[in-house]
TORLOPA-932069 format. One line per 8 residues: number of its first residue (from 1); their letters; for each residue x, y, z of C-alpha. Coordinates in steps of 0.001 Angstrom, whole numbers, plus 524288, in hexadecimal, padded with zeros to 5 digits. Each point is the difference from the previous one (the first is absolute). Layout:
N
NUM = a = X/Y/Z  ...
end
This chain:
297
1 = mdvadkps = 4054A/C1518/C3D50  807D3/80C0E/80369  80DD6/7FF20/804F2  7FFD2/7FFD6/80EC0  80458/80D1B/8056C  80111/7FCD5/80E65  80B39/7F70F/80425  7FD27/7F517/80981
9 = sgyalgpp = 80841/7FB3A/80B4E  7FADC/7F212/7FE60  80CE2/7FAB5/7FACA  8066C/80376/80CF4  7F7CA/7F558/80671  80659/7F52F/7F806  80622/7F767/7FB8D  7F93E/7F7E7/7FBFC
17 = wsfkgral = 7F740/8096D/7F883  7F209/7FB59/7FDC4  7F75B/8024C/7F425  7F204/7FC01/7FCD8  7F90D/8010B/7F2F6  7FF70/7F934/7F2E5  8093F/7FE39/7F48D  80244/7FAC4/7F25B
25 = yqlhlvra = 80CA1/7F876/7FE1A  8028F/7FE3A/7F179  80B65/7F7EE/7FAEE  80647/80330/7F2D8  80A89/7FA3C/7F781  80A41/80ABE/7FFD1  80B98/8003C/7F6DB  80C54/7FCDB/80784
33 = etarsfip = 80778/80B67/7FA15  7F57B/8096E/804BE  7FFC5/7FA5E/80DCA  80ED1/7FF2D/800C3  8013A/80EC5/7FE94  7F948/801F3/80D3A  8073E/7F5B0/807BF  80D3B/801C1/806C5
41 = kefklvqf = 80AFF/7F83B/7F9F3  801D2/7F8DC/80CFB  7F392/7F833/7FD78  7FD50/7F5A7/7F5E6  7F381/8018D/7F827  7F76A/7F3DB/7FFA4  7FCAF/7FE4C/7F1A3  7FB5C/7F5E3/7F648
49 = fgytlggf = 801A6/8015E/7F13B  8029D/80E76/80151  7F495/8033A/80929  7FE06/801C8/80E8A  7F3C8/800E3/80866  7FBED/80DF5/802FC  7F36A/807CD/7FF63  7F96A/808BF/809F5
57 = flahydes = 7F933/8008E/80D2A  7F4B1/809AE/8006B  7FA5B/80222/80D8C  7F64F/80876/80739  80221/80089/80EB0  7F48A/803A1/808AC  808AE/7FF5F/80C08  80EAA/80243/800D4
65 = pagtfdel = 80A14/807CE/807B1  7FD9C/80AE6/7F603  7F138/7FEC3/80029  7F897/7FD44/7F368  80825/7FFFD/7F394  80262/7F94F/7F2E9  80C62/7F959/7FB5F  80555/7FAF0/7F31B
73 = vviagivw = 80C6A/7F7DA/800B4  80660/7FD4C/7F2CF  8074B/7F315/8017E  80BA8/7FEBB/7F6E5  802B5/7F19C/80266  804FD/7F568/8090B  80DF7/80045/804FA  8081F/7F576/80674
81 = npptscaw = 80964/80149/80B44  8024B/7F27A/805EE  7F876/7FA67/8068B  7F4AB/8093B/7FCCB  7F8FD/80525/7F403  7F884/80CBC/80195  7F8B2/80A22/7F80B  80653/80CEC/7FC37
89 = aarvlvns = 7F7BA/80C65/7FF04  8033F/808E3/7F493  7F6EB/80B0B/80423  7F663/80281/80B10  7F4F6/809F6/7FEE4  7F80A/80446/80BE0  7F676/80B2C/80251  80538/802A7/80DA4
97 = hdacshgq = 80BD0/80867/80322  801D3/7F8A5/80CC1  7FFD6/7F2A6/7F96F  80940/804EE/7F57B  809D1/8052B/809D2  7FF68/7F383/80810  801EA/7F78E/7F3EB  80BC6/807DB/7FB91
105 = keiglpsr = 8071F/80165/80CE1  7FC79/7F3C9/807BC  7FD50/7F5A3/7F5B1  80938/804AF/7F54C  7F550/80075/7F5A6  7FFDD/80897/7F3CC  7F39D/80681/8050C  7F98E/80BCB/7F9C4
113 = vamfskqr = 7F3DF/807CD/80326  7F521/7FE19/7F617  7F1D1/802F9/7FD43  7F65C/7F4C8/7FE17  7F456/80448/7F7D6  7F4EC/7F611/7FFDE  7F409/7FF7D/7F75F  7F646/7F5F3/7FB2B
121 = aqmmteta = 7FD69/7FE1E/7F19A  7F89C/7F67D/7F761  807C6/7F82F/7F637  7FB3E/7F755/7F4EB  80520/7F243/801F2  7FCD4/7F278/7FB02  7F95B/7F69C/8094B  80342/7F1B3/800A8
129 = knrhngfl = 7F879/7F7DA/7F656  7F1F7/7FD94/803D1  7FF70/7F44E/8090F  7F320/7FBCD/7F9BB  80717/7FE0B/7F319  807FC/7F4C1/80546  7FE21/7F7B9/7F3BF  80488/80B1B/7F73F
137 = nifglata = 80B7D/802AA/80908  80533/7F268/7FD52  8017C/8038F/7F1B5  8044F/80DFA/80278  7F3BB/8057D/7F9C2  7FA8E/80770/80B87  802F0/80E83/7FFE2  80487/808E3/80AC1
145 = lptlrehc = 7F66C/80B02/80278  8043B/80DFF/80277  7FBA8/805AD/80CDD  8022D/80C3E/807FE  807F1/7FDBA/80C51  80314/809EF/80A66  80E6F/80218/80231  80794/807B8/809FA
153 = eirvsevn = 80B21/80802/7FA65  80AE2/80492/808E5  808FE/80A59/7FA8F  80CEB/8014F/80729  80798/80CB6/7FE87  80C97/803BB/806D2  800DF/80CF4/80729  80BFC/8077E/7FB8E
161 = dssltqlc = 800F6/80CE3/80746  7F362/806B4/7FBDB  7FD75/7F7B9/7F3E2  7FA2F/7F291/7FD4C  80598/7F5FE/7F69B  7F77C/7F462/7FCA8  80690/7F2C7/8017F  7F51B/7F6B3/7FC26
169 = sismpavv = 7F19A/7FCAA/80005  7FB4C/7F311/80588  7F29C/7FB17/7FBE1  7F957/7F4AA/806CF  7F22B/7FACD/8017D  7F92E/8085B/80A29  7FD0C/7F930/80CC6  7F959/80426/80C74
177 = pkskpsgv = 80AAA/80271/80A33  8006C/7F424/808C5  802DB/805AB/80D5A  7F76B/7F5D7/80679  7FB0D/7F25D/7FCAD  7F512/7FF5F/7F5F0  7F8C5/7F5DD/7F80A  80AC7/80005/7F5AC
185 = wmgpvirm = 80A3A/7F56F/801E2  80D32/8069F/80179  80885/7F3ED/7FFEF  806CF/7F8A8/80AF6  806FA/80648/80B61  80EA7/7FF64/7FE16  80BDF/8041C/807C6  80CE7/8028F/7F94D
193 = slpsfsgq = 80CAF/8076E/800C6  80484/808A6/7F4CA  80E82/802E5/801CA  805DF/80B47/7F853  80D2B/8066E/7FDD9  801A8/80EB8/7FFAB  809BE/80ADD/80222  80B45/8064E/7F8A5
201 = tlhnphll = 7F7E1/80C3A/7FE5B  802BC/80E5E/8022D  7F98C/7FF74/80D68  8051A/7F2AB/8045A  80CD2/7FB0F/7FA0C  7FFDF/7F2B5/806CD  7FB54/7F361/7F9CB  7F444/7FBA9/80807
209 = kyscqiqc = 7F6AD/7F4B1/80189  7F282/8010D/80609  7F448/7F711/8014B  7F15C/8022A/7FE7F  7F7B7/7F675/807CF  7F2B8/7FF03/7F957  7F2DD/7FA38/803A0  7F4CE/801A1/7F667
217 = rvraveaa = 7F57E/7F9B8/7F7B9  805B1/7FD97/7F281  7FA3B/7FC61/7F2EA  80463/80061/7F1D4  7F97B/80AC6/7F811  80046/80585/7F252  80CBC/80724/7FD72  7FF4F/80EC4/80053
225 = kvsgppkr = 80335/80753/7F381  80B13/809AE/80135  80265/80B4B/7F6C8  80B78/80948/80006  7FFE4/80ECB/800B6  7FC7D/808D6/7F497  80B3B/802C1/7F6D0  80965/809B7/805AD
233 = ganedcdd = 80407/80C13/7F881  80CCD/800CD/7F8D3  80563/80972/809FF  7FE37/7F576/80A5E  8069A/7F531/7F857  80CAB/7FBEC/80675  8064F/7FE59/7F286  7FFFD/80EE0/7FF10
241 = vnintdnl = 8074D/801AE/80CDE  80E35/80422/7FF83  80615/7F607/8090F  80E21/803BD/7FDB5  800AB/80D9A/805C0  7F599/80170/80A58  7FEF7/7F7C0/80C5E  7F1A5/80378/80150
249 = sikkheed = 7FDBB/7FB1D/7F232  80703/7F359/80321  7F71D/7FE0A/80BB4  7F3FB/802CA/7F7B1  80494/7F65D/7F5B8  801DB/7F551/80A23  7F2BE/802D2/8061C  7F960/7FF85/7F2B2
257 = etwrrsis = 80618/7F2AC/7FD83  7FB3F/7FB01/80D3D  7F286/8057F/7FCE6  7FF88/7F92C/7F2BE  8046C/7F303/8058A  7F5E5/800B6/80AE1  7F582/801D2/7F5AA  805B5/7F47D/7F862
265 = vllskpil = 7FE2B/7F76B/80C0A  7F1DB/80467/8016F  7FD2D/7FDA4/7F191  80636/7F275/7FFB2  7F7DE/7F3B5/7FE33  7F74C/7FC5E/80BAB  7FF3D/7F196/80385  7F87D/7FFEB/80CDC
273 = alefnllk = 7F7D8/80994/807FC  7FC8E/7FDA0/80E39  7F627/807E4/807BD  80316/80185/80E80  7F425/8032D/80871  7FF11/801FB/80EB1  80E94/8026B/7FF31  807D8/800CA/80C83
281 = mqveaptv = 80E60/802BA/7FDEA  80B4A/801E1/80954  80CBA/805A5/7FAF1  80BFC/7FC71/807E5  80BA0/808F5/80202  80A38/7FE2F/7F550  80D3A/7F9EC/80295  80CC3/802CD/7F8FF
289 = vvpssren = 80399/7F5AE/7F5F4  80DB5/7FADF/7FD9E  7FF6E/7FC50/7F191  8053C/7F327/7FB1A  80D63/80133/7F9BE  7FA77/7F9CE/7F3C8  7FB66/80AC7/7F6E7  7F685/7FF02/7F4DE
297 = k = 80688/7FD1D/7F342
end
């Protein structure tokens, strides 16, 4: 899908801002040291044995204040500010200039304009062991058979001035878009609130908290496979940047580190993938947060 060229005035009608579509919410075990680099020192990172819970939220909105667009939210981890724990977004990619601007200025998100390139491909995978070989399965003698499965690959590339820089590719079993009920069971209807912290960005220096009220059909699905970008050339490696004499080089070095850590989050170990269908989401206006005096050690 091409980046939207025409801005929309839909955001002026909110809050709350309403979205309809579908999404994949995939939870990963993210190294605490990686997640910590994104999170303000005022917040404590929720971690166990050196890991926190991060991952990504990949959505396609058929209806929104900015019209139809795609979104990839890279979630660094879970932070704690008594009495609430919330997710922290490390990077947000959208193929809508209007949605990007709104995310940066109003919600305090690290939003960037991106291109979402989608294609279907067949991949050789192994099926589950033949159900008719139940007796052999008991002894582990049944074999898994290779089969061709259709996958959807979504390549996400950031728009930097007039150039594109690929962030990742996400491959998942191809499904027919579920914009209306069908014969396929899509899981139970659930309602939930996903609170998040944001802010301390170039466009919004405040620490903020906002809530997403969600209603959807949800079911557990096979985890998507994420791959990073092609290897970058030596002239793009931040190790070659002179960070001592040039402020622009310092900025590039810091951005390269943020880029690398965002990819590390995406490539971390998935533990659960949830498919949201018939998604209806309302995003409330953010409020300024007064951090707890207790800092993360």
